[in-house]
N, C-alpha and C positions, 0 to 999 in steps of 0.2 A: 577530594579533588586531586587530579593529576595535572601537573604542569606540562604543557605540550609545546609551547613556543615562547621564547624570551628575546628581548632586545635589551642589551646592557652594554654601556660604554662602546657603542658603535658595532657591536657583534651580535648577529642573529644566531640563536641556537635552537635547533629543533630536537626535542627530547626523543629518546629511544622508545617509541610506541609504535603500534601498527599504523598510525597516521603519518609517521615520519616521511615516507616517500611521496605522500599525497598532500602535504600541508606547507603553507608558507604565507608570508605577508603579500597582500595584493598589490601594494604600492611601495616605493622606496620610503623608508622611515622618515626621511627629511620632509616629506609632504605633510606630515602630521596626521595622516589618515592611516590608522593601524588596523584596517580591515584585513581579515585573513581569508584564504581560500582552502577548500578541501576538495581535491579532485577525486573522481571515481567513488562517489559516496556509496556507503553501504548502510543497511538497516541498523547495524550496531553502532554507527556513528551518531545515531540519535542520542540526545541527552542535553544536559545543561552546560553551556559554555560561559565562562566568566573572563572578563578582561579587566586587569588592574593596571592603572597607570600611576607611576611614582616619578615625580620630577624633583630633582635635587633642588633644595632650598625653596620648595613650593609650600605655602602655608594653608592650603585648602583644608577644610575640615574633613575628618575621617568619614569614609563612606561615599563621598562624592567622586572618588576616583575609580569606582567599580561599575562596570556594565555587565549585565547578564542577559543571555538570550537562550531560549529553548529551541533546539533543532529537532525536528521530526522528519526523518527521511521516509518518503512515501515509497511503497513497493507495489507494483502492479500485480493483479491476481495471477497465480500460476494457472496453467491450463487446468480447468476443472475436470472432474470425473462425473459422468452421467450413469445412473443406475435405475433399474426398474424393480419395484417391490410389488409383489403380488403376481397373480396368474392372469394374463390378459385374454380372458375369454368373454364372449358376449354376455352382458348383464353383470359382469364382475366390477369391482372397484380396485384401482391400482394407484400407486404413488410413484411419480418420477422424482428422483433425487439428484441434486447437483451440488458438488462441494469442491472447493479449491483449497489446496494445502497452504498456500501463502497469499498474503495480501495485507497491506497496511495503508489506510485503515481497512477493517474487514470489508470484503466485497458484498454487494447486494447481488441477487440472482434474479434473472427474468427469463421465463420460458416463453417460447412461441412455437407455433406449428408452421412449417414452410409450405410452399406451393405443392400441389395445385389448390389446396384449401388452406389459405393463410388464416391464422387465428392467433390472437393475443389474449393472455389470461390475466385475471385480476383476483384480488382476495375476495372471498376466503379460499377459493380453489388454489390459488398460488400464494406461497409465503416467500416474500423477497429476502428475508434475512436467513431463513433455514434452507432455502433453495429447493423447496418441494412444490410439486404440482399434483393435486389430487384429481383424478379422473374417475367419475362415478358412472355406473350403469353403462359400461362400454358397449358400443355398437360398431359394426363393421366400418362405418364411415369415419370413425375416430382414428383409424389406422393412418400412419404417415410418419414423417420425420419431425421429431421434436428437438428444438435447439435451446440450450441454456447458455445465457451470457452472464459471466461473472464480471462485475465492474466496480471500480472505485476511482478516486480522483487521479490515480497514476496510470490507469489503463484498463484494458478489458481482455478477456479470453473466452473461448466458447468450446462446448462439447455438444454432441448430439446423440440421439438414440432413435432407432427405427422401431416404431410400435406396430406390431402385427397382431391383429385381433383374430 
């Protein structure tokens, strides 16, 4: 553990960490609420934070003066990359692939085909965790714009690919 913030004898001290310019107590200490804030959170701020309170001449039993919280900083998916695997000829099988470099938690992927022939796909043709869409026995009417949406609790991003059969 690394100490990041202390209050002792009326003095607040923020330790020299990458959090220093973004960290502080949310309220004046005299309010007895020792919540802290972290501005401009980053993924690497995720972790376990522990608060220890020691009051002079307090006789509380050991362990009752510690609070622990786990912080998970969510990260929206980065714009995904769309790729076509296979040769898009009539009667062929191809796979459309979609992947995002970042995202916490890992994003899910959903493919759909846009106008003029809107179409939504479901398993087993589509794999929401791998970001793949398998199109079998291609025909000319399967040509069009296919859009992949990468999504998690923090946000979403899209890419598209034009399928010419």
